[in-house]
C-alpha positions as CSV (number, residue, x, y, z in Angstrom):
1,M,0.0,0.0,0.0
2,P,1.6,3.3,-1.0
3,N,1.9,6.3,1.3
4,Q,-1.1,8.6,1.6
5,G,-1.2,12.0,-0.1
6,D,-1.6,15.4,1.6
7,G,-3.9,15.5,4.6
8,E,-4.2,14.0,8.0
9,Y,-2.0,10.9,8.5
10,R,-3.9,7.8,9.3
11,L,-2.6,4.3,10.0
12,S,-3.1,2.0,7.1
13,G,-4.8,-0.8,9.1
14,N,-2.2,-3.4,8.1
15,L,-1.3,-6.0,10.7
16,G,2.3,-6.5,9.7
17,L,3.6,-9.5,11.7
18,S,1.5,-8.8,14.7
19,M,-0.7,-11.8,14.3
20,I,2.3,-13.8,15.5
21,G,4.6,-11.2,17.0
22,V,2.2,-9.7,19.5
23,P,0.9,-12.9,21.1
24,V,4.4,-14.5,21.3
25,V,6.3,-11.5,22.5
26,A,3.6,-10.3,24.9
27,A,3.0,-13.8,26.4
28,A,6.7,-14.2,27.1
29,I,7.1,-10.8,28.8
30,I,3.8,-11.1,30.7
31,S,4.8,-14.5,32.1
32,V,8.1,-13.2,33.4
33,L,6.4,-10.1,34.9
34,A,3.7,-12.3,36.6
35,V,6.3,-14.4,38.4
36,I,8.3,-11.3,39.5
37,Y,5.0,-9.6,40.6
38,A,4.1,-12.8,42.6
39,Y,7.4,-13.0,44.5
40,I,7.3,-9.3,45.3
41,T,3.7,-9.6,46.5
42,V,4.3,-12.6,48.7
43,Y,7.7,-11.8,50.1
44,S,7.3,-8.0,50.5
45,P,7.8,-7.1,54.2
46,I,5.2,-4.3,53.8
47,A,1.7,-5.5,53.1
48,G,-1.5,-3.6,52.7
49,W,-2.2,-0.4,50.7
50,I,1.3,-0.3,49.2
51,S,0.2,-3.4,47.2
52,I,-1.7,-1.0,45.0
53,L,1.7,0.3,43.8
54,F,2.8,-3.2,43.0
55,V,-0.4,-3.7,41.0
56,A,0.1,-0.4,39.1
57,A,3.7,-1.3,38.3
58,F,2.6,-4.8,37.0
59,A,-0.2,-3.3,35.0
60,F,2.1,-0.7,33.4
61,G,4.6,-3.4,32.6
62,V,1.9,-5.5,30.9
63,G,0.5,-2.6,28.9
64,A,4.0,-1.5,27.9
65,S,4.9,-5.0,26.7
66,L,1.8,-5.0,24.5
67,S,2.7,-1.6,23.1
68,F,6.3,-2.7,22.5
69,A,5.1,-5.9,20.7
70,A,2.7,-4.0,18.5
71,H,5.4,-1.6,17.4
72,L,8.0,-4.3,17.0
73,S,5.8,-6.4,14.7
74,K,4.8,-3.2,12.7
75,C,1.2,-3.3,13.5
76,R,-0.7,-0.4,12.0
77,N,-4.2,-1.4,13.2
78,M,-5.5,0.3,16.3
79,S,-8.6,-1.9,16.6
80,Y,-6.4,-5.0,16.6
81,A,-4.0,-3.5,19.2
82,K,-6.9,-2.7,21.5
83,M,-8.4,-6.1,21.1
84,M,-5.0,-7.7,21.9
85,G,-4.8,-5.4,24.9
86,A,-8.0,-6.8,26.2
87,I,-7.0,-10.4,25.6
88,A,-3.5,-9.8,27.1
89,A,-5.1,-8.2,30.1
90,V,-7.1,-11.3,30.8
91,F,-4.1,-13.5,30.2
92,A,-2.0,-11.3,32.6
93,I,-4.7,-11.5,35.3
94,Y,-4.9,-15.3,35.1
95,T,-1.1,-15.8,34.8
96,S,-0.5,-13.5,37.8
97,W,-3.0,-15.6,39.8
98,V,-1.2,-18.8,38.8
99,A,2.2,-17.4,39.8
100,F,0.8,-15.9,43.1
101,E,-0.7,-19.2,44.2
102,Y,2.4,-21.1,43.3
103,V,4.7,-18.7,45.2
104,L,2.3,-18.4,48.2
105,L,1.9,-22.2,48.6
106,S,5.6,-22.9,48.0
107,R,6.4,-20.6,50.9
108,Y,3.7,-21.6,53.4
109,S,2.7,-25.2,52.5
110,T,5.0,-28.0,53.4
111,D,3.4,-30.6,51.2
112,F,2.9,-28.5,48.1
113,D,4.8,-30.0,45.1
114,S,2.9,-28.8,42.0
115,S,4.7,-26.8,39.3
116,L,3.7,-23.5,37.7
117,V,2.7,-25.4,34.5
118,D,0.5,-27.8,36.4
119,I,-1.4,-25.0,38.0
120,F,-1.6,-23.0,34.8
121,M,-3.2,-26.0,33.0
122,H,-6.0,-26.4,35.5
123,P,-8.1,-23.3,35.9
124,Q,-10.6,-25.1,38.2
125,V,-7.7,-25.7,40.6
126,V,-6.7,-22.0,40.4
127,W,-10.3,-21.0,41.3
128,E,-10.5,-23.5,44.2
129,I,-7.2,-22.3,45.7
130,A,-8.4,-18.7,45.5
131,Q,-11.6,-19.6,47.3
132,A,-9.6,-21.3,50.0
133,I,-7.2,-18.4,50.5
134,A,-10.2,-16.0,50.7
135,V,-11.6,-17.8,53.7
136,D,-9.0,-16.6,56.2
137,G,-6.9,-14.3,54.0
138,W,-3.2,-14.2,54.0
139,Y,-2.3,-10.7,55.1
140,G,-3.6,-7.9,57.2
141,I,-3.6,-4.1,57.4
142,G,-2.7,-3.0,60.9
143,S,-4.9,-5.1,63.3
144,M,-7.4,-6.0,60.6
145,Q,-7.1,-9.3,58.7
146,I,-8.1,-8.9,55.1
147,A,-10.3,-11.9,54.2
148,G,-13.7,-12.9,52.9
149,M,-15.7,-10.3,50.9
150,V,-13.2,-7.5,51.6
151,L,-10.4,-9.6,50.1
152,W,-12.5,-10.3,47.0
153,V,-13.2,-6.6,46.6
154,F,-9.4,-6.0,46.7
155,W,-8.8,-8.7,44.1
156,A,-11.5,-7.3,41.9
157,L,-9.9,-3.8,42.2
158,E,-6.5,-5.2,41.2
159,A,-8.0,-7.0,38.2
160,A,-9.8,-3.8,37.1
161,I,-6.5,-1.8,37.3
162,V,-4.6,-4.4,35.3
163,F,-7.3,-4.6,32.6
164,T,-7.8,-0.9,32.3
165,V,-4.2,0.1,32.2
166,T,-3.3,-2.7,29.7
167,W,-6.1,-1.9,27.4
168,L,-5.2,1.8,27.4
169,L,-1.5,1.3,26.9
170,A,-1.6,-1.4,24.3
171,P,-2.2,0.9,21.3
172,S,-0.1,3.8,22.7
173,S,2.9,3.3,20.6
174,L,0.8,3.5,17.4
175,E,-1.0,6.7,18.4
176,S,2.0,9.0,17.7
177,S,3.8,6.9,15.1
178,V,4.1,7.2,11.3
179,F,4.8,4.3,9.0
180,C,6.2,4.4,5.5
181,E,4.3,1.8,3.6
182,N,6.7,2.1,0.6
183,C,9.7,1.1,2.7
184,G,8.0,-1.0,5.3
185,E,9.6,0.9,8.2
186,W,8.5,3.3,11.0
187,A,9.5,6.9,10.2
188,D,12.0,8.7,12.4
189,E,10.3,11.0,14.9
190,Y,11.9,14.4,15.9
191,E,9.9,15.7,18.9
192,G,10.4,19.5,19.1
193,C,12.1,19.6,15.7
194,T,11.7,23.4,15.9
195,R,10.1,25.8,18.4
196,F,9.5,29.5,18.7
197,E,7.7,32.0,20.8
198,L,4.6,33.8,19.5
199,S,5.2,37.4,18.6
200,D,2.1,38.7,20.5
201,D,-1.4,37.7,21.6
202,T,-2.8,38.6,18.2
203,D,-0.5,36.3,16.3
204,D,-2.7,34.0,14.1
205,I,-1.5,30.5,15.3
206,S,-3.6,28.8,12.6
207,R,-0.9,29.7,10.1
208,Y,1.4,27.3,11.9
209,H,-0.9,24.4,11.2
210,P,1.1,21.9,9.1
211,Q,-1.2,22.3,6.1
212,N,-0.3,26.0,6.0
213,L,3.4,25.5,6.1
214,T,4.8,26.3,2.7
215,L,8.3,27.0,1.3
216,P,10.0,29.3,2.0
217,L,9.0,29.0,5.6
218,D,7.6,32.1,7.2
219,I,8.0,31.4,10.9
220,P,9.7,33.3,13.8
221,P,13.3,32.6,14.8
222,F,14.0,29.4,16.8
223,A,13.8,29.9,20.5
224,M,13.8,27.7,23.6
225,L,10.4,28.4,25.0
226,E,10.0,30.1,28.3
227,K,6.5,31.4,27.6
228,S,3.6,30.7,25.2
229,G,4.9,29.4,21.9
230,I,4.8,26.8,19.1
231,R,6.5,23.4,19.0
232,I,6.5,21.4,15.7
233,D,7.2,17.7,15.8
234,T,8.2,16.0,12.5
235,W,8.4,12.5,11.1
236,S,10.3,11.4,8.0
237,C,11.4,8.1,6.4
238,A,15.1,7.5,6.7
239,K,15.1,5.4,3.5
240,C,13.2,7.6,1.1
241,S,11.9,11.1,0.5
242,D,8.3,10.1,-0.1
243,L,7.0,10.3,3.5
244,A,7.1,13.4,5.8
245,A,4.7,14.5,8.4
246,A,4.4,17.2,11.0
247,Q,2.3,18.1,14.1
248,T,2.0,21.5,15.6
249,H,1.6,22.0,19.4
250,V,0.7,25.2,21.3
251,V,2.9,25.2,24.5
252,Q,2.1,27.4,27.5
253,Y,4.2,27.9,30.6
254,S,3.1,29.0,34.0
255,I,4.4,29.2,37.6
256,D,2.7,27.0,40.0
257,K,2.1,27.7,43.7
258,D,5.5,26.2,44.6
259,G,7.3,28.5,42.2
260,D,8.0,25.7,39.7
261,L,7.6,26.1,35.9
262,T,4.9,23.9,34.5
263,E,4.1,23.2,30.8
264,V,0.8,22.7,29.2
265,D,1.0,21.1,25.7
266,E,-2.1,21.2,23.5
267,P,-2.0,19.8,19.9
268,L,-3.0,22.4,17.3
269,S,-3.3,19.8,14.6
270,P,-3.3,16.0,14.1
271,I,-0.3,14.4,12.5
272,W,-0.4,15.9,9.0
273,L,1.4,14.7,5.8
274,V,3.5,17.5,4.3
275,P,6.0,17.8,1.5
276,F,9.4,16.4,2.3
277,G,11.0,19.8,1.7
278,V,9.0,21.4,4.5
279,V,10.4,18.9,7.1
280,E,13.9,19.5,5.7
281,A,13.3,23.3,6.1
282,L,12.1,22.8,9.7
283,H,15.2,20.8,10.5
284,A,17.4,23.6,8.9
285,H,15.5,26.2,10.9
286,R,16.5,24.4,14.1
287,D,20.1,23.5,13.0
288,V,20.9,27.1,12.0
289,A,19.7,28.3,15.4
290,F,21.7,25.6,17.2
291,A,24.8,26.5,15.3
292,A,24.4,30.1,16.2
293,M,23.9,29.2,19.9
294,E,27.0,27.0,19.8
295,A,29.0,29.8,18.2
296,E,27.8,32.2,20.9
297,D,28.8,29.7,23.6
298,E,32.2,29.2,22.1
299,A,32.7,33.0,21.8
300,A,31.8,33.4,25.4
301,Q,34.1,30.7,26.5
302,L,36.9,32.2,24.5
303,A,36.3,35.6,26.0
304,Q,36.3,34.1,29.5
305,K,39.6,32.3,28.8
306,M,41.1,35.6,27.5
307,A,39.9,37.4,30.6
308,N,41.4,34.7,32.8
309,R,44.7,34.8,30.9
310,G,44.7,38.6,31.3
311,L,44.3,38.3,35.1
312,E,47.0,35.7,35.2
313,N,49.4,38.1,33.3
314,E,48.5,40.9,35.7
315,D,49.3,38.6,38.7
316,V,52.7,37.8,37.1
317,L,53.5,41.5,36.5
318,L,52.5,42.3,40.1
319,D,54.7,39.5,41.5
320,D,57.6,40.8,39.4
321,A,57.1,44.3,40.7
322,V,57.1,43.1,44.3
323,D,60.3,41.1,43.7
324,D,61.9,44.2,42.1
325,F,60.9,46.3,45.1
326,G,62.4,43.8,47.4
327,D,65.7,43.8,45.4
328,D,65.8,47.6,45.6
329,D,65.5,47.5,49.4
330,D,68.4,45.1,49.6
């Protein structure tokens, strides 16, 4: 499928190698994460509310693994990525239960001799063990033993976190990526390829929408933003000159109550396909500014060295004068 023409960039919907790559890569990573999560949960010296942090970390890891697998297998289908996110979330919840029960029983039961694979292959056994654990619970918060319905609510909350985070993160690597269908490769992204401050409040920011960027570029000089301004991100294929895209952001800075500088980033446009020459001009716009900044820094360093050398020469002359004065006294 050839690259699209001018206009908003949209993923082609092709699956790439994701029919095989996503399940295999994600299953391997999730299985490892589930075992690590189980050992941390069971052997953590601190039980209780802090377990939510462990759940969040596990959920993030599962979601990130899906996102990584989708990108690695060159999936360009958001619906498929979301569907796999839901399936992987269920797999992660079940696998984490298998690992949890295995680690817990291995630690506290003297006659337990089943393997992880044995437990995994018998969902009914997993469910029966969970019911048995819920009767008396296995940890407490302060003086309260967490068991029964309270424990089931906690487990339901954990499952909801894992499912939601995984489903949301699974397609995240595709949302801001551009793929060259001609070359079969992801395009190189340059976040903040160029940036500049707005001249005043009346500056028409719509002219910085990618569809309005034409050669020669008519944009203000590059500037590291310290107040409201424009940031333009670009994408281009490293193998050909047929694919280029850009996205414009309006960036605003403010001082919070603690005196720290905070940034608010709002996209002015979707990712938009543009002529390759526009992206090259945006890169040149940044490179010229960086070269000027480097020249200024080098000039300042040279001036400082000259000033230091001048001070050293003055010290030498002063020492010689003192020595001469001492010789005259003799």
